[in-house]
N, C-alpha and C positions, 0 to 999 in steps of 0.2 A: 852562541854559534859554535857548532862542532868544528874541530880542526879537520882538514883533509887527512885521510888515512885512518880515521877511527872506524871501528866496526859496529858500534852500537847505534841506536836511534839518537837523533839530535836535531837541532835546527840548522838548516843550511839555507842561506839567503832568505831567512824569514819563514821557511816552510819546514814542517815536521817531516823528517826523513827516517824511514825504517830501513834497516840494512837489506840491501838487494844483493850485494856482493861481499867480499871479505875486506875490501879497502876502497874507499871513495877517493878517486884520483883527481876529479875536477867537477865543478858545478857552477852553472850560471843560470840565467833565466830561461834558456832554451834547451840545454842538455845537462845530464849528469853522466859521468863516466866512472864505471866501477871495474876494478879487478876482481875476478872470482877465481879462487883457487881451492880445490878440494883434494885432500889426500885420499887414497883408496879407502872406501867405506865412509868417507866424510859426507856431511849433509849441510845444506844451507839452513838458515832460519826459515820458517814458513813466512812467506812474503807475497805481496801483490804489487804488480807494477801499476803506477798511476797513469800510464800513458803507453803509447807504442814504444818498442825498443828493438835494438839490433844487437846481436852478439857475434863476435869473431873469435874463433877457436885458436888459441896459441899454444896449447898442449893438449893433444887429442886424447880421446877416451870414450868409454861407455858410461852413459848416465841414464837415470830414470827420473822423470818429473812426476811427482805424486801430487795430484790435484785435490783440492778440498772436497770435491764431489766423489772421490774414490777412484777416479780414472787414473791410470798410470801410462805414461808415454815413454817407452824405451828408445834411446837414440845412441848411435855410434857416430861421433864427430871426428872428422879428419882435420889435420892441421890446415888452417886457412878457411875452413867452412864458415859461412856467414848466413845468419837467419834473421828475418824480421818477424816479430810477433806483435799482436795486438795486446792491449792491457790485460785481459783475461781475469781469471779467478785466483784466489790464494793457492799457492803451491810451494813445494819443497823439492829441491834438486838433490839427488843422491848420486854419488860416484860409485858405480858398481863395477868399475874396471880395476885393473891391477896396478895402474900407474897414476901419478898425479894428473888431475884434469884442471885446465885453466882456460878461461876466456875473458874477453873484455866486453862489457855491456855498456851500450850507449842508450840511455833513456832519452827519448825525444819529447821533452816536456811541452814543446809548442804543439804537439799532436793531441794534447788533452782536450782541446776545444774543437777539433775537427769532427765532422759528423760521421766519418767512416771508421 
């Protein structure tokens, strides 16, 4: 089992977990909570959320989400912005701003079995 705070893939509560953020803060059967922090020009690993998730911005900035299908979504997030997403396709987040970008991601693991 991976320790909380690791950045690489590992087993958490018996499930294989690929890195979604830069630090896994908490995990149980219903949610996983990640810290995501990107320096200017920084990028996440290519990843795919296994369920619906919510993120809350705690250090604002401009990002681009590069989807596996080639589509790019530019976003400028303000402090406190919060967004809910469905599981979606593999993607990578790029910090295209001039400052450090940070958010907290809450993966809603119990949403994996919902029909919507």
